[in-house]
N, C-alpha and C positions, 0 to 999 in steps of 0.2 A: 531275280528270276523266280525263285521258289515262292516268294510271297505273292508275286503277281499271278503265278499259276494257281496258288491256293485261292486267291480272290476270284480268279476266273472260274474255277470249279465251283466255288461257293455261289457265284452269281448264276451259273448255269443250273445248279440244283434248285435254287430259289425260283428261277424262271420256269423250270419244269413243274415244280410244285404249284406255282401260281396258276399255270395253265391247266393243270389237273384239277385244282380246286375250282377254277372258273368253269371248266367244262362240266364238272360234277354239279355245280350250282345250276347251270343252264339246263342240264339233263333233269335235275330235280324239279325245276320250274316247269319244264315242258312235259315230261313223261311221268313225274312222280306225284302230280296233284291228285290223280285218281287213286293211287295207292295210299297216299296220305289221308285222303278223305275216307277210304275204306278202313284204314287203320284207326282213324278217329271215331268212326261209327262203331267199330268193334270195341274200342276202349271207352267210349262215352258212357254206355250203360253201366259198365263195371265201375267206372269212376263215380257215377251218380249214386250207385248202390253203396259203394264204399264211402 
């Protein structure tokens, strides 16, 4: 029973982490493109100068 409970908890934690990472990726694709582009524009000149 204990081993089964540990496996169940482990699977539940991995499932939550999977959905968190998936939702984070979806949010990054939908909302983060503008921020990433702004960040790239900010870092681009410095990168080219350096």
